[in-house]
Structures are given as C-alpha cells and as structure tokens.
N, C-alpha and C positions, 0 to 999 in steps of 0.2 A: 504493499499500499504506499503509495508516494504521498508526501506531505502537501500542503498547500503553499504555492509559490506564485510570485509574480514574474512571469515569463514574457519576454519580447522577443520577436523574430525579426531580424533586419537583413537587409541586402539589396542588391541593384534589382530592377525588374526583370521579369521573365526567367527566374532562376528556380521556380518552383516552391517559393515561400506558401502560397495559400495552400498548394497541394500538401505541403509539410505540415501545416497548421492543422488542416483538416484530419490528416491521418494521425497526428499526434493527439488530438483532441478526442479521438475514438478510443485511445487508451487512458487519458488523464479524466475526461469529462469536466473540464475546468469551464468557468465562465469564459465565454469566446469574445474578443474584440475584433470584429472583422475589419478589413481595410478600409479605413475613413476616406483617403483620398480618392478612392474609386467612385464615391458618391457624388462627386464632383466632375463636371465636363472637362474633357481634356484641355479645351481652350482657357478655360477660367483658372485652371492650375499653373497657368503662365503668369498670373499676376500675385504680387506680394500679399496682397489683401487675403486673396484665396488662401495662400499659404499660411497665414497667420490663423484663418479659421479652421484650417485642417489640423494645425498644431493644437490649437485651443481645444478642439474637439476630441484630439487624441488624449491629450492630459486629462480633460473632464471625464472620458470613459475609464481611464486607469484610476483615477482616485475614487471613483464610485465604487469600483470592485475591489475587494479586501484581496483577492487573490484573481489572476487571469492568465489566459495565453492570448497574447496579442499578434495579430498579423499585421506588423510594423511596429516601430518605435519612434521615439521622439528623435532619435539619431537619423532615422530616414527622412523624418521632416526637415531637420537641420540641412542635410544634403540637398534636397530637392529646393529648398529655400535659398541655399546659396547658389545653385545653377540658375535658377529663376533671376536672382540678382544680377549675377554676372552678365547673363543675356540680356536682361532688360536695360541694363546701365550702358550699353553700346549704342542704342538708339537715342539716348538723351542729348538734347542739344545745350540746354543751359545750366549754369551752375546751381541756380535754384532748385531745378528739377533733379539733379544730381543729389543735392542736398536732402531732398524730400526721401528719395529711394534709399540713400545711405540710413538716414534715420528710421526708415520703416523696416529696413533690414536688420539694424542693430536691435530694435525693439523685439523682433521674433527670436533672435540669437539669444537675446538676454533673457527671455521668457524660457526657452529650451535649456540653456545652460543652468539658469536657477533650478529649474526643475530637477534635472539631472543630478545636481548637487544634493538633492535629498535622497539619493539612493533608491529610485522608484522601482527598481528592478531587483530580483534575486538571482536571475540568469538572463544574459543576453545572448541569443543563439545568432551569430553571424553565419549566414549561407555563402560560403566563400568560392563562390564560382561565377563565370561568366559563360552563359548560353546562347543560341540563336535565340533571337526575339519572336516570340509568337504573338501575333495580332489578335487580341481578343475584344477590340473596339475601344478599350480605354488606355491603353499602353502608349507611350512614346516609342516610336519605332527607330529613332536615330541612335546606332550602334556606338556613336562617339559618346553621346550622354549615358549611355548605359555602362559604358566604361568608367566615365568620369565619376558617375554616382558610385560605382564599385569601388573606386580607389578613394573616394572621399569617406565612405563608411568604414572601409578596411583600416584606414588611418585613425577615424574618430573612436571605433570600439575600443582601440589600444588606449588611446588617451583616456576614454572615459572609464575603462576598466582599471587602469592605472591609478588614475587620479581619485576616483570615488570608490575604489576596491569592490567593484561589481564584476561578479565572475564572467567571463566571456568564452563561449564555445564555439569553435570554427566546425561547421560541417560541410560535406561535399558528398558527392555520389548519389545513388538511388534513395527514394524516399524511405524504403525499408532500412538502408544502411544509417541514415540521418537519424531516424527514430531510434534506433538501437542505440547510437551514441549519445543521444540526449537522454533516454531513459537511465543509461548506465550512470551518466552524470549526476542524475537528480536522485538515483539512490546513493551515489557517494556523498551527496548533499545530506541526505538524510542520515547517513551514518555519521556525518561530523556533528549534526545537530544532536543526536541523541548521545554522542560521546560528550559534548559540552553539557548537555542536562545532567548526565551521570556525574560528571565532576562537580557541578554545581550543587546537587544532592548529597554528594559526599562531603563537601566543604560544609553544608548546613549541620550535618550529622556531628562534624568534628567540633562546631561550635555550640 
C-alpha cells in the first residue's frame, strides 16, 4: 500500500506524460489533476495573460488537494511562460511595451518561484525524452520549441530539486517501464518515512 503523496509529472510535449499519468493512476487511485493548459485554445496560450491564468489554475488545483497526481507541474508552466515571453518580445516595437511585457513575465515567474519554494511536491517525475510530435489538435507542432521546452525543464528540475530538496525521478522507455520505476521510488519513500517514524517513536520511549 503506497502512502499519500503530492506527485507532479513534467516534461516537454508529446512524450507520453498523459498516458503515463493515466496508467499510474490506475495503480495509485489518487485525486487526478488533468492537463490544465489543454483547456485553453492553442492560440490563446501564446499570450502571457493566458500563461498566468494557467499557472494560477495549476496552483489552485494543487493547493485544493491534500495529495494528488498531476499531469504537469508549475515547472512546465515556467517553461512555456518563458518561451512565450521570448517569442513575444521579438515583435515589440517601443520600450514602454517591452517594459509591460517584462513586468508581466516577472510577475508570473515570481508567482511560480514562490510556490515552488514551499515544496509543493513530494516527488517530481521528469519524462526525460524527446519523441516525434503527434498532433492531437492542442499541441504545438514546432520541433524546435519542443526541444527548447525539454532543455528548460531538464535544467529547472535539477535546480528546484537541489534548492528545495524535492526528490526528482527521471523516467524514460515504455509506459510499463516508467510506471515500474515510479512505483519502486514510491515504495522507497514509504520505507524512509517508516524508518523516520520508528526513530521518532523510539526517541519518545527513551524520554
């Protein structure tokens, strides 16, 4: 029996995150947070205001659940927000508009960074792969963007894991292989928690 954890799955698009989450949830039966960005039209996701709405909705859904399995994390939000910002700034003509865009971007980054500092995840699962993009009507089909997002998230999960001491598990391969690796990791986490509780109980008995 696996304990109750806050688990987020991240990675670039079209690498099987949703398939993995659905397969994993058949085993865990956790409250499921589905991909929030997919609820917004692709064209709208190119605007910083929409990226703020997506991140805010992601954070709200995670806070509402005491434990969860989430198809995406705030790290994904930061990646797509940064890509959106870098692309949008190229077409800006005046300094005033640049200042507005920078201010909007920094507000979103600040929100995400502050949230991550609170260690909202017990485990972050990073799908460490780049696979051919399959068009499901919602995804960006640009392979350069897919690789850019992959590199951003790969770097960011390392930083977040180190700075905030959140365990990060890299997975690749078939869905079955990924699920097996995750379940083994969760069982190890259960074992560590059990040892901590036993040590705490023993300390109470000694005192």
